[in-house]
C-alpha positions in Angstrom: 158.9 -0.1 -107.6 158.5 3.5 -106.4 155.1 2.7 -104.9 156.2 -0.2 -102.9 159.0 2.0 -101.4 156.5 4.7 -100.4 154.2 2.2 -99.1 157.0 0.4 -97.0 158.0 3.9 -95.7 154.4 4.7 -94.6 154.1 1.3 -92.9 157.3 1.8 -91.1 156.3 5.2 -89.9 153.0 3.9 -88.8 154.6 1.1 -86.8 157.1 3.5 -85.3 154.3 5.8 -84.1 152.4 2.8 -82.5 155.5 1.6 -80.8 156.4 5.0 -79.2 152.8 5.5 -78.2 152.8 2.2 -76.4 156.2 3.0 -74.7 155.1 6.4 -73.6 151.8 5.1 -72.1 153.7 2.4 -70.3 156.1 5.1 -68.8 153.3 7.1 -67.5 151.7 3.9 -65.9 154.9 3.0 -64.3 155.4 6.4 -62.9 151.9 6.4 -61.4 152.7 3.0 -59.8 156.1 4.3 -58.3 154.3 7.5 -57.0 151.6 5.4 -55.4 154.0 3.0 -53.9 156.1 5.7 -52.4 153.0 7.4 -50.8 152.1 4.1 -49.1 155.8 3.6 -48.1 155.9 7.0 -46.5 153.4 6.1 -43.9 155.8 4.1 -42.0 153.5 1.3 -41.6 155.2 -2.1 -41.7 153.1 -5.1 -42.9 154.3 -8.4 -41.6 153.4 -11.8 -43.2 154.4 -15.3 -41.9 155.1 -17.7 -44.8 155.4 -21.2 -44.2 158.4 -23.0 -45.7 159.0 -26.9 -45.8 162.5 -28.2 -45.5 163.1 -31.9 -45.1 159.7 -32.6 -43.7 160.1 -29.7 -41.2 157.9 -26.6 -41.4 159.5 -23.3 -40.6 157.5 -20.0 -40.5 159.6 -17.2 -42.0 158.5 -13.7 -41.1 158.5 -11.2 -44.0 158.3 -7.5 -43.5 157.3 -5.0 -46.1 156.4 -1.2 -46.4 153.6 -2.2 -49.0 150.5 -4.4 -48.3 151.0 -8.0 -49.5 147.4 -8.5 -50.9 147.3 -5.5 -53.2 148.2 -5.1 -56.7 149.8 -1.9 -57.9 149.2 -2.1 -61.6 146.8 0.3 -63.1 146.6 -1.4 -66.5 
């Protein structure tokens, strides 16, 4: 009985360490993504993309403006 208790505590500790390690790594990656996105946004360049939308057999082009490029992915994972 004592052995199982010790084993369970060790397993719980190991799982807690793994969980917090993953959370910390994700925090660092998210921070990098935000810093990179802010650097691009500070350049004051506006990206414009026209998106076609169909409503009741009529096609409208909506103009979308963004500080970040549409084609890029900002995930470092």
